[in-house]
C-alpha positions in Angstrom: -21.0 -16.8 -22.1 -18.9 -14.7 -20.2 -16.7 -15.7 -17.3 -16.1 -14.0 -14.1 -13.4 -14.7 -11.5 -14.2 -14.0 -7.7 -11.3 -12.7 -5.1 -12.7 -15.9 -2.8 -11.2 -18.3 -5.9 -8.1 -16.0 -6.2 -7.7 -16.4 -2.6 -7.7 -20.4 -2.7 -6.1 -20.9 -5.0 -2.8 -19.0 -3.3 -2.7 -22.1 -0.8 -2.6 -24.9 -3.6 0.4 -26.2 -4.1 2.3 -25.6 -7.3 1.4 -28.4 -8.8 -2.2 -28.5 -7.9 -2.8 -25.0 -8.9 -1.1 -26.0 -12.4 -4.0 -28.6 -13.0 -6.7 -26.2 -12.1 -5.5 -23.6 -14.4 -5.4 -26.4 -17.2 -8.9 -27.1 -16.0 -10.3 -23.6 -16.0 -9.1 -22.9 -19.4 -10.3 -25.8 -20.5 -13.6 -24.5 -18.9 -13.4 -21.2 -21.0 -12.7 -23.0 -24.6 -16.1 -25.2 -23.7 -18.3 -23.8 -21.8 -20.4 -27.1 -22.0 -17.7 -28.4 -19.6 -16.9 -32.3 -21.1 -14.8 -34.0 -19.2 -15.4 -31.7 -16.8 -17.6 -34.1 -14.7 -19.9 -31.1 -13.8 -22.2 -31.5 -11.0 -25.1 -29.7 -9.6 -24.6 -29.2 -6.3 -27.8 -30.5 -4.3 -26.7 -29.3 -0.9 -25.3 -26.1 -1.7 -26.8 -22.6 -0.5 -27.1 -21.4 -3.8 -29.5 -23.3 -5.9 -27.2 -22.5 -9.1 -23.7 -23.6 -7.4 -22.1 -26.7 -9.7 -18.4 -28.2 -9.2 -15.9 -29.1 -11.5 -13.8 -32.2 -11.1 -9.7 -31.1 -11.5 -8.3 -34.3 -9.9 -9.4 -37.0 -7.8 -9.4 -34.9 -5.0 -9.5 -31.2 -6.4 -13.0 -29.3 -7.2 -13.8 -25.9 -8.7 -17.0 -24.8 -7.3 -18.7 -22.5 -10.0 -22.1 -20.5 -10.0 -23.6 -21.0 -13.6 -26.4 -18.6 -14.4 -27.3 -18.6 -18.0 -24.7 -17.7 -20.2 -22.6 -16.1 -17.2 -20.0 -19.5 -15.3 -18.4 -17.4 -12.2 -15.4 -19.2 -11.0 -16.1 -19.1 -6.9 -13.7 -21.0 -5.3 -11.0 -23.8 -5.3 -10.1 -26.7 -2.9 -10.0 -30.2 -2.1 -13.1 -31.9 -2.0 -14.3 -31.7 1.6 -13.4 -27.9 2.0 -14.6 -27.3 -1.7 -18.1 -28.6 -0.8 -17.8 -27.4 2.7 -17.8 -23.8 1.7 -20.3 -23.9 -1.0 -23.0 -25.2 1.5 -22.0 -22.3 3.8 -22.4 -19.7 0.6 -24.8 -18.0 -1.1 -24.7 -15.0 -4.0 -27.0 -12.4 -3.9 -27.2 -9.2 -5.3 -28.3 -6.8 -2.5 -31.8 -5.4 -1.8 -30.0 -1.6 -1.4 -27.7 -1.5 -3.1 -27.7 -3.7 -6.1 -24.5 -5.2 -6.2 -23.7 -8.9 -6.0 -22.5 -10.1 -2.8 -21.0 -13.5 -1.5 -22.7 -13.9 1.9 -22.2 -15.9 4.5 -25.2 -18.5 5.6 -25.4 -18.2 9.7 -25.2 -21.8 10.8 -27.6 -22.2 13.6 -27.0 -24.4 16.4 -29.5 -23.2 18.6 -32.8 -22.6 17.3 -34.5 -19.5 16.3 -34.0 -17.9 19.8 -30.0 -17.9 20.4 -27.5 -15.0 19.2 -24.7 -14.8 16.5 -21.6 -16.2 18.3 -18.8 -13.9 15.9 -15.7 -15.6 17.5 -17.1 -19.6 16.6 -19.0 -18.5 13.0 -22.2 -19.9 14.5 -25.8 -19.1 16.1 -26.0 -20.6 19.8 -28.1 -20.8 22.3 -26.5 -18.1 24.8 -28.3 -15.0 25.3 -26.9 -12.0 24.0 -24.9 -10.5 27.2 -26.2 -7.2 28.0 -23.0 -5.9 30.2 -20.8 -5.2 27.2 -21.0 -2.7 24.5 -22.5 -3.0 21.4 -21.4 0.2 18.8 -24.5 -0.9 16.5 -27.5 -1.6 18.5 -29.1 1.9 17.7 -28.4 1.6 14.2 -31.7 1.2 11.8 -32.1 -1.0 9.5 -32.2 1.6 6.7 -28.5 2.5 8.1 -27.4 -1.2 8.1 -28.6 -1.5 4.0 -27.4 1.6 3.1 -23.9 0.1 3.7 -24.7 -3.0 2.1 -25.2 -5.5 4.8 -27.3 -8.3 4.1 -31.0 -8.6 5.7 -30.1 -11.8 7.5 -27.2 -10.6 8.9 -28.7 -7.3 10.8 -29.6 -8.6 14.3 -26.5 -9.9 14.5 -24.8 -6.9 13.3 -26.9 -4.9 16.5 -26.1 -7.6 19.0 -22.1 -7.8 18.1 -20.1 -6.5 21.3 -16.9 -4.2 20.3 -14.5 -6.7 21.5 -15.5 -8.9 18.0 -14.9 -6.1 16.1 -12.0 -7.3 14.3 -14.8 -10.4 13.3 -16.4 -8.1 10.8 -14.1 -9.0 7.8 -14.6 -12.4 8.3 -18.4 -12.5 7.6 -19.6 -9.8 5.9 -19.3 -8.5 2.7 -16.2 -6.1 2.3 -18.2 -2.8 1.8 -20.1 -3.7 5.2 -17.1 -4.5 6.7 -15.3 -1.6 6.4 -18.4 1.2 7.0 -19.2 -0.3 10.2 -15.2 -1.1 11.6 -15.0 3.1 10.7 -18.4 3.8 12.5 -17.4 1.7 15.4 -14.1 3.7 15.9 -15.5 7.3 15.2 -16.2 7.6 11.7 -19.0 8.2 9.7 -21.7 5.7 8.3 -22.7 8.7 5.7 -19.1 8.7 4.0 -20.1 5.4 3.2 -23.3 5.9 1.7 -22.1 8.8 -0.3 -19.1 6.7 -1.5 -22.0 3.6 -3.1 -24.4 6.4 -4.1 -21.4 8.2 -6.0 -20.1 5.0 -7.5 -24.1 4.2 -8.7 -24.3 7.7 -10.6 -20.5 7.2 -12.1 -21.7 3.7 -13.4 -25.4 4.9 -14.2 -23.3 7.7 -16.2 -20.7 4.9 -17.8 -23.8 2.8 -18.9 -25.8 5.4 -20.6 -28.4 6.3 -18.1 -29.6 10.3 -17.8 -30.7 13.1 -15.3 -30.0 14.1 -12.1 -27.1 13.0 -9.9 -30.0 12.1 -7.2 -32.6 10.3 -9.5 -29.6 8.8 -11.5 -28.8 7.2 -7.6 -32.0 6.3 -7.0 -33.3 4.9 -10.1 -30.1 3.0 -10.9 -29.9 1.5 -7.7 -33.7 0.1 -8.2 -32.7 -0.9 -11.6 -29.8 -2.4 -10.6 -31.3 -4.5 -7.5 -34.5 -5.5 -10.1 -32.3 -5.9 -13.3 -30.1 -9.3 -14.0 -27.3 -10.8 -11.9 -25.2 -10.2 -14.7 -25.2 -6.1 -14.4 -24.9 -6.7 -10.1 -21.7 -8.4 -11.3 -19.7 -5.2 -12.8 -21.6 -2.9 -10.0 -18.4 -0.5 -8.8 -18.8 -1.7 -5.6 -19.0 -5.7 -6.4 -16.1 -5.0 -9.0 -14.1 -5.4 -5.9 -14.9 -9.2 -5.7 -15.7 -9.7 -8.8 -14.0 -9.7 -12.4 -15.3 -10.6 -16.3 -12.5 -12.5 -18.1 -12.5 -11.2 -21.5 -10.2 -13.9 -23.2 -8.0 -16.7 -22.5 -4.7 -14.1 -22.0 -6.5 -12.3 -19.5 -7.6 -15.7 -17.6 -4.2 -17.3 -17.3 -2.7 -13.8 -16.3 -4.8 -13.9 -13.0 -4.1 -17.4 -12.8 -0.8 -17.3 -13.2 -0.3 -14.7 -10.0 -3.2 -15.3 -7.3 -1.5 -13.8 -4.3 -1.6 -10.8 -6.6 -5.6 -10.0 -6.5 -4.9 -6.3 -7.0 -4.4 -7.2 -11.0 -7.5 -8.1 -11.2 -9.6 -6.4 -8.4 -9.7 -3.0 -7.2 -11.5 -1.5 -4.2 -14.3 1.4 -5.3 -12.4 4.0 -3.5 -9.2 3.0 -5.4 -10.9 2.6 -9.1 -12.2 6.4 -7.7 -9.2 7.7 -7.9 -7.7 5.3 -10.8 -10.5 6.5 -13.1 -11.1 10.5 -11.7 -10.7 13.3 -14.2 -8.0 15.5 -12.4 -8.1 19.1 -12.3 -4.3 19.4 -11.3 -1.7 17.5 -9.4 -2.9 14.8 -7.2 -1.8 13.0 -4.1 -3.0 9.9 -2.7 -1.9 8.8 0.9 -2.8 6.0 3.6 -0.9 4.4 6.0 1.4 1.0 4.4 -0.9 -1.3 3.0 -3.5 0.5 2.1 -2.8 0.6 -2.2 -1.4 3.2 -2.9 1.4 1.7 -4.8 -1.6 -0.5 -6.7 -3.4 2.5 -7.4 -0.3 4.3 -8.9 0.3 2.0 -11.4 -3.9 0.9 -12.5 -3.4 5.0 -13.1 -0.2 4.6 -15.4 -2.4 2.1 -17.1 -5.8 3.9 -16.9 -4.5 7.0 -18.9 -2.0 4.9 -21.0 -5.4 3.2 -22.3 -7.1 6.8 -23.2 -5.4 6.9 -26.4 -2.7 5.4 -28.8 -0.5 8.4 -28.5 -0.2 8.2 -24.8 3.1 8.6 -23.0 3.5 7.7 -19.4 6.5 8.0 -17.1 6.3 5.6 -14.1 8.6 6.2 -11.7 10.0 6.6 -7.8 13.2 7.2 -6.4 15.3 4.7 -6.5 16.3 2.2 -9.0 15.6 -1.7 -6.4 11.6 0.3 -6.2 11.5 1.0 -9.9 12.5 -2.4 -10.6 9.7 -4.2 -8.6 7.1 -1.4 -9.8 7.9 -2.6 -13.5 7.2 -6.1 -12.0 4.2 -5.7 -11.1 3.7 -3.4 -14.2 4.2 -6.4 -16.4 1.6 -8.7 -14.8 -0.7 -6.2 -14.4 -0.2 -5.4 -18.3 0.4 -8.8 -19.5 -2.8 -9.2 -21.5 -2.7 -5.5 -23.0 1.0 -5.3 -24.7 0.2 -2.1 -26.5 -0.9 -0.4 -23.7 2.4 -1.5 -21.6 4.5 0.2 -24.7 3.1 3.5 -24.0 5.1 3.5 -20.2 8.3 4.1 -19.4 9.7 2.7 -16.1 12.4 4.4 -14.4 13.4 6.0 -11.5 13.0 10.0 -11.6 17.0 10.4 -11.6 17.6 8.3 -14.3 14.4 9.6 -16.8 15.5 13.1 -15.3 19.4 12.2 -17.0 18.3 10.5 -19.8 15.9 13.6 -20.8 19.0 16.1 -19.9 21.4 14.0 -22.0 18.8 14.0 -25.6 18.6 18.3 -25.2 21.8 19.5 -23.3 24.4 16.8 -24.0 25.7 13.8 -21.4 26.3 15.7 -17.7 28.7 15.1 -16.0 27.7 14.6 -11.9 29.1 15.8 -9.2 28.4 13.1 -6.4 28.7 13.7 -2.6 32.1 12.8 -1.8 33.3 15.2 -5.0 31.4 18.0 -2.7 32.4 17.0 0.6 36.2 16.8 -0.8 35.8 20.7 -2.4 34.1 21.5 0.7 36.5 20.5 3.1 39.2 22.0 0.6 37.7 25.7 1.3 37.9 24.9 4.9 41.7 24.5 5.2 41.7 27.4 3.0 40.0 29.4 6.2 36.6 29.7 4.9 33.1 28.7 6.6 34.6 30.9 10.2 34.0 28.1 13.0 31.0 26.0 11.4 31.6 22.5 10.8 32.1 20.2 7.3 29.7 18.2 8.3 27.1 21.7 8.9 28.3 22.6 6.1 27.9 19.6 3.9 24.0 19.6 4.9 23.8 23.2 4.4 24.6 23.2 1.1 22.7 19.9 0.1 19.3 20.9 2.1 19.0 24.9 1.0 21.6 26.2 -0.8 22.0 23.2 -3.1 18.3 22.3 -3.2 16.9 25.4 -3.8 18.9 27.0 -6.4 20.7 29.6 -4.5 23.3 31.3 -6.8 24.0 34.7 -4.9 25.1 35.6 -1.2 21.9 37.9 -1.0 19.7 35.4 -1.8 21.1 33.1 0.7 20.9 36.0 3.3 17.4 36.6 2.8 16.2 32.5 2.3 14.1 31.0 4.5 16.0 28.2 5.7 13.0 25.3 5.8 14.2 22.3 7.9 17.1 23.9 9.0 16.8 24.3 12.6 19.9 26.4 14.0 19.7 30.2 13.1 22.2 31.6 11.8 23.1 35.5 12.2 24.8 37.7 9.2 27.9 36.6 9.5 27.5 33.2 9.9 25.6 33.4 6.6 28.3 35.4 5.0 31.0 32.8 6.4 28.9 29.9 5.0 28.1 31.8 2.1 32.2 31.9 1.1 32.6 28.6 1.2 29.8 27.9 -0.9 30.5 30.8 -3.2 33.8 28.4 -3.4 31.9 25.1 -4.3 30.2 27.0 -7.5 33.1 28.2 -8.8 35.0 25.0 -8.7 31.4 23.2 -10.5 31.5 26.1 -12.8 35.3 25.4 -13.4 34.4 21.9 -14.3 31.8 21.7 -15.9 30.0 19.4 -13.2 26.2 19.9 -12.5 24.5 18.3 -9.2 21.2 16.3 -9.2 19.5 19.1 -8.9 20.8 21.1 -10.7 19.4 19.1 -13.9 16.2 19.7 -12.5 16.0 22.9 -12.6 17.5 23.5 -15.8 14.7 20.7 -17.4 12.3 23.3 -15.6 12.8 25.8 -17.3 11.1 24.4 -20.0 8.6 21.8 -19.1 6.9 22.0 -22.7 9.6 19.6 -24.3 9.2 16.5 -22.7 9.0 12.6 -24.1 5.9 12.2 -21.9 2.2 13.3 -21.1 1.9 12.2 -17.9 4.0 11.4 -14.8 2.7 8.8 -12.4 4.7 9.0 -8.9 5.5 6.3 -6.2 7.0 6.5 -2.8 6.3 10.5 -3.3 7.4 11.8 0.2 10.8 11.4 -0.4 11.1 13.5 -3.7 14.0 16.0 -3.4 13.0 19.9 -3.4 14.4 20.1 -6.9 12.5 16.8 -8.2 9.2 18.6 -6.5 9.8 21.9 -8.8 10.6 19.5 -11.7 7.1 17.6 -11.3 5.5 21.7 -10.4 6.6 22.8 -13.4 4.9 19.9 -15.3 1.7 20.8 -13.3 1.2 23.6 -15.1 1.1 22.5 -18.5 -1.5 20.0 -18.5 -4.4 18.9 -15.6 -3.2 15.5 -15.4 0.3 15.8 -16.1 1.1 14.6 -12.6 0.0 11.6 -9.8 2.0 11.3 -6.8 0.9 8.2 -4.5 3.0 8.2 -0.9 3.2 8.3 2.8 4.0 11.1 5.0 4.5 8.3 7.9 7.2 6.8 5.5 9.5 9.5 5.4 12.6 8.4 5.5 15.4 10.6 3.4 14.0 13.9 3.3 13.5 16.9 5.4 9.9 18.2 5.1 9.6 20.8 2.7 6.4 22.6 1.2 5.5 21.9 -2.6 3.3 24.2 -2.9 5.8 26.8 -2.5 7.3 25.1 -5.9 4.3 24.8 -7.7 2.9 21.6 -7.1 0.0 22.5 -5.2 -2.0 19.4 -4.3 -4.5 21.3 -1.6 -7.8 19.8 -2.1 -6.9 16.8 -4.2 -5.2 14.8 -1.5 -6.9 11.7 -1.1 -6.3 9.0 2.1 -6.9 5.3 1.2 -8.1 3.6 4.5 -8.3 -0.4 4.1 -4.8 -2.4 4.6 -4.9 -5.4 2.4 -1.1 -6.1 2.9 -0.8 -6.2 7.0 -2.9 -8.4 9.6 -5.1 -6.2 11.6 -2.5 -7.1 14.4 0.8 -5.7 12.7 -1.0 -2.6 11.8 -2.8 -1.9 15.3 1.0 -2.2 16.5 2.9 -0.2 13.8 0.5 2.4 14.1 2.1 3.2 17.6 5.2 4.4 16.6 3.1 7.5 14.9 0.8 9.9 15.5 -2.7 9.7 14.8 -2.5 11.9 12.3 -0.1 13.8 10.1 0.4 17.6 8.9 2.7 18.5 5.7 4.5 22.1 5.0 1.7 23.1 3.2 -1.3 22.5 5.9 -2.4 18.8 4.3 -3.4 16.6 7.5 -2.7 13.1 6.7 -5.5 11.4 9.4 -4.2 7.9 10.0 -7.4 6.8 11.9 -10.1 5.0 11.0 -7.4 2.2 8.6 -8.6 -1.0 8.5 -7.1 -4.2 8.2 -9.4 -7.3 6.3 -7.7 -10.2 7.8 -6.2 -11.1 11.1 -3.3 -12.7 12.2 -1.3 -13.7 15.5 0.1 -11.0 17.8 3.3 -9.4 17.0 6.1 -10.5 19.1 9.0 -8.4 21.2 11.9 -10.2 22.5 14.3 -8.2 24.6 17.4 -11.0 24.9 20.3 -10.8 27.6 23.2 -11.4 24.6 23.6 -11.5 20.9 23.1 -15.4 21.4 20.5 -15.8 23.6 18.6 -13.4 20.6 19.7 -15.8 17.7 18.5 -18.7 19.8 14.5 -17.0 20.1 14.5 -15.7 16.8 15.8 -19.2 15.2 12.9 -21.0 17.0 10.5 -18.3 15.6 11.8 -19.1 12.1 11.5 -22.6 12.8 7.9 -21.7 13.5 7.2 -20.2 10.3 8.6 -22.5 8.1 6.4 -25.3 10.5 2.9 -23.6 9.2 4.2 -23.9 5.4 5.5 -20.1 5.4 8.3 -20.6 2.2 11.8 -19.5 3.4 11.8 -17.0 0.2 8.6 -15.4 2.1 10.7 -14.9 5.0 12.4 -11.1 6.1 15.1 -10.2 8.3 15.3 -6.4 8.7 18.0 -4.6 10.3 19.0 -1.0 11.2 22.3 -0.7 9.2 24.6 -2.8 7.0 26.7 -3.1 10.1 23.9 -5.7 11.7 24.3 -8.1 8.5 26.6 -10.7 10.1 24.4 -10.7 13.0 21.7 -11.5 11.2 23.3 -14.0 9.0 24.3 -15.8 12.0 20.9 -16.0 13.1 19.9 -17.7 10.2 22.7 -19.3 9.5 21.3 -22.8 10.3 18.0 -22.0 8.1 19.4 -21.2 5.1 22.0 -23.9 5.3 19.7 -26.2 3.4 17.0 -24.4 1.6 19.1 -23.9 -1.9 18.6 -20.7 -3.8 14.9 -19.6 -1.6 16.3 -18.7 1.3 15.3 -16.3 3.9 16.1 -12.8 2.7 18.1 -10.1 4.7 18.0 -6.5 4.4 18.3 -3.2 6.1 15.2 -1.0 6.9 16.2 1.3 4.2 16.4 -1.3 1.4 13.2 -2.9 2.4 11.0 0.0 1.3 9.1 -1.3 -1.2 8.9 -4.9 -0.1 6.5 -7.2 1.7 6.9 -10.6 3.4 4.4 -13.2 4.9 6.7 -13.2 7.7 9.8 -10.3 9.2 11.4 -10.2 12.4 13.4 -6.9 12.7 16.6 -7.5 15.0 19.1 -6.0 16.4 17.2 -3.0 17.6 19.4 -2.2 20.2 20.0 0.9 22.5 23.4 1.8 20.0 21.5 0.7 16.8 18.2 2.5 16.3 18.0 5.5 16.0 21.9 5.4 14.5 24.5 6.5 16.5 26.4 7.5 14.0 24.2 8.9 12.4 23.6 11.3 15.1 26.4 12.1 15.6 27.2 13.1 12.7 24.6 16.2 12.7 26.8 19.3 12.5 23.0 21.1 13.6 22.0 20.4 17.5 18.7 21.2 16.1 18.3 18.9 13.5 18.2 15.9 15.9 14.3 16.1 16.2 13.8 15.4 12.8 16.8 12.7 12.7 14.8 10.9 15.4 11.9 11.3 13.9 13.1 9.7 10.5 14.7 6.8 12.9 11.2 6.3 14.4 9.7 5.9 10.4 12.2 3.9 9.5 11.3 0.9 12.3 7.4 2.0 11.5 8.3 0.8 7.5 10.4 -2.2 8.9 7.4 -3.3 11.0 4.9 -2.7 8.6 6.5 -4.8 5.7 5.1 -7.8 7.4 1.6 -9.5 5.8 1.3 -12.3 8.5 3.7 -12.3 11.5 6.3 -9.9 12.8 8.9 -10.3 15.1 11.1 -7.4 17.1 14.0 -8.5 19.1 16.7 -6.4 20.5 19.4 -6.8 23.5 18.1 -5.7 26.5 17.7 -2.9 27.2 16.9 -2.2 23.9 16.0 0.7 21.6 13.7 3.6 23.5 11.3 3.3 20.4 10.6 -0.5 21.6 8.2 0.9 24.1 6.0 2.6 22.2 5.5 -1.4 20.9 4.9 -2.8 24.0 1.3 -4.0 25.4 0.0 -0.9 28.1 -1.3 -2.4 30.9 -4.5 -2.7 31.5 -6.0 -0.4 34.6 -6.4 -2.3 37.8 -10.2 -2.4 39.2 -10.5 -1.0 42.6 
C-alpha cells in the first residue's frame, strides 16, 4: 500500500486542538499499519463529489477524509463531522488533461442554473448576469492558454468572466499552479513563463523515471503518458508534489503529523524544488521578497547535497547565533526520519565556523572587538594623528574600508575605491587617516590580535583545506566583505561549493558592495522566488510600499519585486496614530485582545520595536495581557532581533518621529553623505518588521509618527468629476 499525504490535510490538522491532533495521529498511524482500517469504521461517502472518497472515524465527531484508489490511500482532509463531509462534497481529485498533474478541484456550486455566472466572493454560481462594465483580465485568453497553465476545464468560463477586483480570490478556488500563472499575467507577467516551467518540470521528471528523447518529445510524450496513465504517477508529477507527498514509513508520517504548520518540510513548490535539485555550474543565489521561501530552499538544498553522497560534508550557516539556532530547529524537523543525512550537515554561524577552522589550522585567535578598536583610534587621535577627521568617521572608515578590504599600506589606501562611502577624501585627508590606521595595525600586530576580517582572509589564502565540501548560506544579503571574499575562494574550488539565499530589500547591517570583485560571481545564476507562503496578500502589499519595485545590487543583478503573489488573504493592516503613549497603549491592548479572541495564542503574537530603548514601552502595552499567560507570553523583540522570526500577528509599536529612523544612529554618523544609506537601511528595518506577520499587522506611533509611515497609508482614490 502507498500512503499519500495532502497539504489540505496538513492545513486542516493544524486548525485542531492539540488533543485532537494526538487522536488523529494515532488513527493515521493505525491506518498505515493496517490498510484495511479494522476498527476505524471506514465508510464510502456516497454524496462526495469524488466516487473514491472514504471517511475514517477518529472520535465521536472527528473524521479523516481519504481517497482510496487500489493500493493507494491519500489523507485528504480532517475535521469535525459536518465540516469534513462538507469538504468532501465540494472537492474532487482530477488528473489535469493537459499537464498530467493530480489536482484537488473545487466543485462549482450552481444555485442559478446553467446560465448564471460564478460569484468569486460568494464562492458559488449565481443567477446574476455577468457585468460588462468591469475589467476582465482573462477574457481574451484562449482555452489552450488556460489549460496549459493548469486551469481545470470546468473553471474555464468562470476564469474568463472574472473581474479584476476579484483577483485575490484566485487562490481560494483554483489549483495553485493555475492561480499563480493567472495572477502573474494579470499583474504584468507572462503566461509563457509558467508554461515553460510546467514543460521543464515534465522533462525533468521524464528523465528521472527513465524516458528518453529530445526535450520537446519528452515534454509532449510524457505529459500524454501522465494524463493517460495511473493516478499514482499523477501524484508524483513535479507540479503535484507541491500538494501531495508519498509517505515511505511510520517515522516519516509521524514527523509530518507532529508539525502540521511546517508544511515546507513536506511540500515544495516546483520552482523551489528545481533550485534545490539543480546541478550547479558555479555559486548560486536564490532571492525573493520576505516570505517567499528562501530559507526553505536553503534548508532543502543542504539536505539534498548531504543525500548525494555518504561522504558529503555540508555547512549550513548564517550571520548570527539566533538565526543559526532557528535554522537548526528547522533542519531537525526536516531530517527527523533521516538521521544519517543529518550527521553530514553542520549548522553554525559563519563567524563561529571560521574561528573553528582557523583555530584548528593556526591556533585559537585573540580577537580585537569593536570597543578595543575604538579605544585604539581614540588614542591615536589624542596623539595628534588623523588631522580634523572625527573619531566616528575614522572608526567607520576602518570597519567599512581598511579592515574590510585588507588594506595594509598607504599606497594601496591612496588608490583604493572607497565603495559605499560617499564623502570624498583628498590626498591630504587620506594621508592623515592612514596615520591612524597604521598606528592601529601596529597595535594589533604587537599584541597578536586579529579581527574577524583578518581570519577570513587568511582562510581564503588556502581554500582547499576545509572541513566541508558545500556551504549553504541563509540571509546572505548581510554578509561582510571578508565573508564574501572567503566564500568566493571556496567557489573557485568546486562548482557546487556555494549556495546563497537572501533579499537585498532586507539588508539591515551592511553597506552594498560588489560580490564579483571578491570572486563570488552569481551573474546568470541568481533566481527569484515569486510565491509568498508566509504573509497574507494585504500585509505583503502594504509592506511592499516601503521598497522600490526592483532593487539592483552592485554587480548589476536586478531583483524584481513585482509579480510576487500571496496564496492567502487576511485583514487589512491597521495604522494607529495616537495622541500620546497612554492612548497608544490602550489601542494596541484592544487590538491584542481582539487577536486573542479569534484563537491566536499569546506566543503567536510579536510586539516589535526599533531598539532596546522602546522595550519598556512595549512591556507596558502588553502588561495586562501577559500577566495571565504563564510561559506562553506575547513575544517582544527589537526589529533587528526579529530577523528570521514569524508570528501570526505582529504589532510594530513606537514608530515615532524621533524613533524611526533612529536619531542616535543618525547623529553618530561621521560622514554626512552616509545619511542616505542609513535612511535606506532604516526603511529596510521597518519592512523586515512588518513582514514578520502572517495574518495580522498593526503599526502604531505617537503622532506625527515616522516619515516612513506616509508610505503605508492608503492612497486616496482620485475624485471623479
